[in-house]
N, C-alpha and C positions, 0 to 999 in steps of 0.2 A: 671825175666825172660828178659825184656827188659834191665839188665843192666847184659847180657851174663849170666845168675843166681849165679849171687855174689852179695850181698847187700850194697847196693847203699851207694855211700861213704859219710860221713858225712861233709866233707867240700862244702858247697852248691856252695861255688863260683867255684870250681873246674869244669874244662869244661869237658862235659859228650864227650865218645867216638861216634864218628858220625858212623852211619849204616845203614841198609835196613831192613824193615820188610815184610817177604811174609808173607800174611796167605791165607788158602782160605775159602769159604760163611761161612764155620764155627765160622774158627778163629776171622774173618771180625763180626761177630754176637756176638758174647761174648766179643769183644775187644771195640766198637761201643759206648754202655751204659755206660762203666766205664771209657773212655778217648778222651776226645777230641782233634783235629790236633794240637792244642797249645802246653798242655799237653805232647803229642806224640816228638814234638819236641824237646821239654823242656828237654828229658831222652835223647838227641841225635839222635831219626828217622827223617834221610831227605826223606826218600822216603819209600809209604806203599803199596804196588802191590801186585796183586791177583797173588797167584799160576801160576793159566795157566792161565796168560795174558802175554801177546810178552814184553819179557821185553828185556834189551840192557845190554849187560855188564859192572859190574862196578869192575875190577879187583881190584882195589888196597882197598875198601872197605868191612868188614864184612857183615853178612846177619845174623838175628833172623827167622829163620820159626817157625811158629806155624801152623799147619795143623791136620786133622784127618788120623790117620794110615793107607789111604783107598791104593789100589792096584791102581787107575788111580794117587794119590798122588806121591807114592811112584813112580812109572814110570818117573815123572815130576821130581823128587827131583833129581834122577838119571842120567838125562838128564842134570838136570844143574852143574852136578857135572862135565859129561863127557866136556862141554861147555867151562869151565871155568870161569863160570859168573862171582864171588865172591872170595872176597881175605879168607876168612875163612866161614865156617859153622857152626850155632848155629842149632842144631834138635831140639824144641820142638813140642813132641805130645801131642793132646790133651787129647786122650783117650790114655792106655798101648800100644805100640805099638807090636806084634808076633816077637819070635824069626825068623821065616823063612823071615819075610819081614824086618828084621834089618839085617838078613845074606844079600840079595838082594843090600841092600844100602852100605853092607861093599865091595862087590864082586864088584859096581860100580864104588865105591870111589879107588877099589885097580887096576881096568882097566885104569881109568883116573888119575892114579899116583895123587891123591889129598885124601889120609888119612891120610896127617899130615893138612891137612886142615880143615878136618870133627872136629873141637873142643870137641864136646858137642854135648851128644844126650840123651835126658829127657823125658823120661815121667811125663806131669804135673797134667793129674788127672783135667779135667775144663770142663769137656764135661754138664758146664749146662750154662745160661746165666742168670748173676743177673741185676737185673732190677730198685732195691732198698736195702736197709741196710736187709730192712725184707722181700725182694721178689722175686723168683725166678722163672723161667722156664725153662723145659728142653730142649727145642731148639724150633728154629724156620724155618732152612732150612729143607725141608723135613717133616714139622709135621705131616701132614697127613697121613706117615706111621705109625703114633703110636698118633691117634685119635682119638675120640668118635666111628666116625663112622666106625676105622679098627677094634679098636676091637669089634665092637658090630653088624658087616654085619653077615648075615645069614649061608651063605654058606665060612666064614671062616677056616682054615685047623688048624692044631695042630701045625702045624710046624711053621705055619705063626702068631701062636697064641704065640707058644715060640719064635718068634724071637721078636715080639714084646716089651716079656717079657722083652726078654735080653736087647734089647735099652731100655727100662724106669731103669735097674737096674744097667746098667752100668752108667749113666750119673746119680741117688741117690748115688752110690757106690762112684763118685768121688765127689759129692757135701762134703759126709762126710770125705772124706780125707782132704778136702780141710779145712773143719768146725775145724778138727783132734780132731774128736771124737767120741765114739760108741755107734750106739744110743741103747735105749729101744724101739723095734719097735712095735705099737698094730694096729690091723686092722679087721673088721667084715670079717667072715664066706663064704666062697661061691663065692665071684666073684674074679674081676681081681687084686683086691686089695692085696687080699690074697695070687694069685700067685706071685706078685711081693715080698711082704713080706717074705716069701719063697724063694725067688732063692735071695733077698738080705739078709737075713740071712746067708746063705749057704755060702755067698760070702764072708760075711764080717768075717766067721769063719776061711774060708781057711786062711784067710790074717794073723788073727792072732794066727792061728798055726804055721805058719812059723816066729820063734822070731827073726831071723838073718834080715826079706827083709819086717818085716812089718812096712805099713806105719802110726801104729798109736804109736810107740814106738820110744823114744829118739830122735835124730836128725833129722829123717825123719817125724814128723809132724809137718805138715805145720803152724800150728795155735795152736801152745803148750798151750798158756792162757787158751783156752779154756779146756784144758784138764780136771779141778779138777771137773767139772760138767758133769754128764751125761744127752744128751739130751734126750726126748722125743719125738719118732716120730710116729705121727699119719696118719697111711694111709686111705684114703676113697676112693669110686669109685663115680664117678660121678653119677652113677645114684639113692644114697643117696641125692640127692636135684635137680630135673630137673627144680624148678621155677626160683629160683633165676640169672642161664644166661641169663633166657630170660626176666629178669623183666625188663621196662625203669626204669630209675634211674634219680637220683634229685641231685648227688653231681658234683662236677666240673671234675675232672678225670673221674669217669666213664661214665657222659655223651661224654666228647672228645672221651672215647674210641668207644661207644655206635654207636655215629654220626658222625665221623669222622673217616679219617684213621690215625690211633695211631698204631704204631709198634714199638718195643725197643727202647720205649721213646721219637720217634719222631715224629711230626705229619704232614703231606704234605695236603697241601690244592692248592685250584685252583681259582685265585683270579684274576678278570677284568682286561686287561690293561689300563682299563681310566672308569669315569664315564661317558665319552660324548657320547652322541650315534654313532657308524660308520655313514658318507653320506651316503645319497641314490648309491645304487650301487656299492659303495665301499665293499671290503671285509671284514667280521667282524673279530673284533679285536682279536687278540689271546688270552687264559686264560693264566696268568702266575701261573707254578706250584711253590707255596712258602714251603720251608720247614725248621720247628721249634722244633730246640731240649728245650725237657721236662727235665733239668736237677736237680740235687740236688744243683747245685751253686746256681740256680734262688729261694732268698728267696721269693717272692712273691708265689713261684710255692708252696714250703717247705711245707707254713702256709694252704693255701685254697685249696691244692688241693681234699680234702677231706670235706671241706666246703660247703652247700649248692647253688646251682648255684646262687640265689639271692643276697645273700653275697658276691658272688665272684663280681657281676655286680656293687657291691656299692662299695667295695674295688680297684675295676678298677678304679673305679671315684675319690676317696681319694687319688690314688697315684698320678693319672694326676694332679690333683690339688695342689698336695704337691711337684712335678716336677716343675706345672709352677712357682709357688712360689720361688721355687730353682734357677730358672731360670730369674726370674725377679730382684732377688739380684744380680745375674751371671753382668746383664744387668747395674746394678745399679752403680757396680762397674768401670765397664768398661766409663761408663759416669765421675765417678769424677776424674779417672786415666784420663781423656783428657780434663781435664778443666784448664782456665789461668786465668791471671790477665785480668780486663776488658778491660787496654789497653795495654797487649800484655807484657807489660816487669814486670819481677822479681825482690825482692832483691837477693843478694846472696843466706842469709841464706833461704829465701822461697825459692830460687833454691833447695837447700838442701833440705831441710824438702820437699817438691813435690815429689823429685825424692826418696827421702826414703820410701816415701807415695807410691807413685807410683808402687816401689819395691814390698814392701809388697802385696801391691793388686792384681799382677800383678803373682806371688807368692800363692797367695791364690784363684785365679781363675782358675791358673793352675792346682793346685791339685784337686781344686774341678769337674773342666771338663770331666776329664777320668769317673769320678763316677757317674756324671749328665750324660751324653751319652751312658753309661752301662742302669744307671735307663731308657731313653728313649728308649731305646732298648727294656727293659723286659716289659717298658707301650704298648707300640707297640703291640709284638709278645700278649701278654694278652687281650689286643683290638680286634687284629686280632682273637683270637681264641673264645676268648669269643660271638664276634658277628656271627661268622658262628655258632656256637653251639645254640646263640639264633632264629637265624634266622630257624633253624630245629626245636627247641621249639615250635614257632609262626606258622610256616607253616605245621607243624602235631600235632597241641597240644598235646605235649608229656607230658604235667603238671595234662592234663585233664589222659591221660594214665596212670601217676604214682600214680597217686589217688585213680584212680579204682582198679590197681593193688594194693596197700597196702592195701583196704578193701579187697578187693576176699582173699589176704593172712592172712589179719586178722579174719575174719568170721564178719565182718561188714557189714552194711545194704548197697546198695547202691543205690543214689539218683536216678539213672537213668537205667532201664536195659540192659543189654550185648549187646542186639539187635539195640535198639536204637541206638548203642555207633559205632558197625559193619557198623550198614546202613548208618551214616553220610557219606556222599562223602567230607564232608570238616576238617575230625578228622581222620590223619593219613595216612598212605601209608598201602597197601594191607601185607605187612609186620607186621607192628606195628598190626593189628585186629589181624590175629594171634597170633601172643606173646600174646595179653590180653586174646584170647579163650583159646589158653593152658595153661597158668596158671588159669582159670578158671578149666579146666577139669581135672587136676592135683590136683588142690589143693581141690576140692570138696567132700564133704562126700562121698555123692552116686554122680554116674553118671549118666546125663541126660536122661530121657526117649528116647526110638527111634522117637518117631513123634518129641519132642522138638529137638531131634541131626541133625535130617532131618532140621528143620527150622532153623535153626543154618548152617549147611552147605550150603544149599542154600542164606543164608544172606551174608557168605564165599565168595561164587564161585561169584554171584552179585557186590561184593566187587573188585573181581578181586583175591581171593586167592588159592595158591597151597594149596589144602589139605593133599597132601604127609604126610607132618609131622604131621598130625593130626593122620594119619594112624598107624604112629609110635608109638604117643604117649598111643592110643588104646590097642595095641599090648603089651607096656611095663608097663602098671597099667594091663591088665590083670595077667601079670609074676608074677608082686608084690605084686601082691592083698595079700598077705597073710602078706606082714609086714605091722605090723600098723604104724610102723614109718614114711614108705613111703609114708602114706598118709597124716598123723596127723602131720607129720615135720615140716610141713611149713605154719602152719597153724598161725605162731605168727611172721613174718616176717617183722612188722615195725621198721622201721628206728631206729630208738630214742632207739629202746630195745637190739639193735645188739643181739637179738637172734637169728641167722639165725641157721640151723639143727649142722653145721658142727663146729661152737662156744657152739654148746650145748655140744656136740661128744668132744671134748677137754677141756670143764672145768670138765665133768664126768671124764676123766681119768688125768686130771693137779692132780686134787682133788682127786682122787681116790672114789668118790662116788658110791656108788650103784644104777645102772639103768639101766631099762629094755633095752633100747636102746642100753648101752656097757656095759652089762655085760657078752654076751657071746663074747666080740672082744677077739682075739687070742693074746697071749703075745710070742714073741721073746727076747732074752735076749745073743744077739751072745758071751757075756765073760763069762758066765754060761755054766757049763757044763748040758745035758741035765739032766730034772729033778731035779736041784738043789734049791735052796730057792730063791726065787724072791731077786731082787737088788731094796732097797729102795730106789730111789731118791729122793734128794730135789726140793721140788716145785721151778721154776724158773719163772717168768713174762714176760719175753722174746719169742714173738713168730713170726717166719716165716713162711711164707707162700711160698706154692710151688705148681706148676703143671706142667701136661705134656703137656699141650699146651696150649695158653692162648686165647682163642677166644672172641670174641663179639657176640652179638646174632644174629645178622646176617649170621654171618659165623656156629653159633651151629644150627640155624633154617637151612640153609642149608644142614649140616649133617644131620639133623632129616627129612627131606625132601628126601636125598639121601636113607636113611635107608626103610623110608616107598614108595617106589617106587618099592622096590624087595617083 
């Protein structure tokens, strides 16, 4: 797309064509985790601007647009054409544009005498956000519109639910177009997951039926290298496991997501402007907002994001020691380069030898310096982030919460009563205490008696907790009491065993095991006629995870609170 929808030139030395990139908030969210500003510049992007910002004309430069085909966006594109902002226009729509909106653009181009300037119009089918090689989310902008709260509202209308399902299906369809493969779909019966599966199966079938315009055949296939193998798409509802999103965690990436502001692989932190206190009477120093990108190019992040936090702290120290050793080596080389003879006089041969040695050392220093500076930048990044996480762990006793929740989920004996932890003013925030109690309530084989529950509620209120999430979870447990899996499916969530409910479901379906948890799952194969024999796919080991929205525990608890207030 950034190369005008043509394959990049093989000649790496060739100068790219300079152009501007115009995106909306959706396009910005899609590009942001994938490409840095430097990478955009290497592809010839001199400016990247929001569609609805004030933009000056640059009449001798082509523009690449990457936007959703909304009414508002189409109107602004038509305005750009009338104002003759750019030399040429390459219009790329995140989701498929309707014929009526395409006609609106054509009419505007005709009226502005700019038909020849609209060079290409593409449906890109990229309405999802890739956070990692094996992790995607459906949206970031307006994610509350397809959130758990939105789907589970008691007063939701059928038309609203249809709109949510259509939004989810459009993003999933885009994902499979990009993957270049038609999936086999499995899902449980009787919930939102089944509604999405039915709609997605229909949308895939309709596209496959139109052989001339199918997105999964011939040259239109975006990723043909994957076409030899059919992916298994397992679609589950959040209600299948309510404990895990509330669970306090102990691995680096999950802790950052839980306690810091991590969105689209970027963590934003507030740091004090200085360690020294402000003089008496002076204004308090402003806190500095710092932004850190946690990307695949960061080798430390790639290696340690899934590691337990104590190991990460040790590894940061090891990296720091290694950096200091390298820094000392560079300083040593510099000192050698500055040496002369005691009397300051050197013979011709010695001068030549010294100059040669100096040149070699200079080249060595220059080649290692950029690498050393980048290493220092990453060490500073992870030192600051890990220190911020550690502050939360120590001030909130998160290690205690993690340990107790693990024991609750694995039905182990607690060393201390739940009431003692909830009543401890030094252990955690009100939200931490509520999360712990909700996990206890969700995973308990038998709900606490009314008298015990009142005692817990009193302790939670005294600790400053909002009981609204508990109100909703009580309703949820009653509604799901017929499902043994919901009650028992979260009992062995010990970190080392990797047997979360979703993991077990996936194992059963990939290995075609007969199991009460998944035997009743529906089966869709969009490539097969109704009633045809099932397709036996080759088992693959690569797993890609996706979600409609990526909420941390605080955001999920807030949604439960909203549901519990109604």
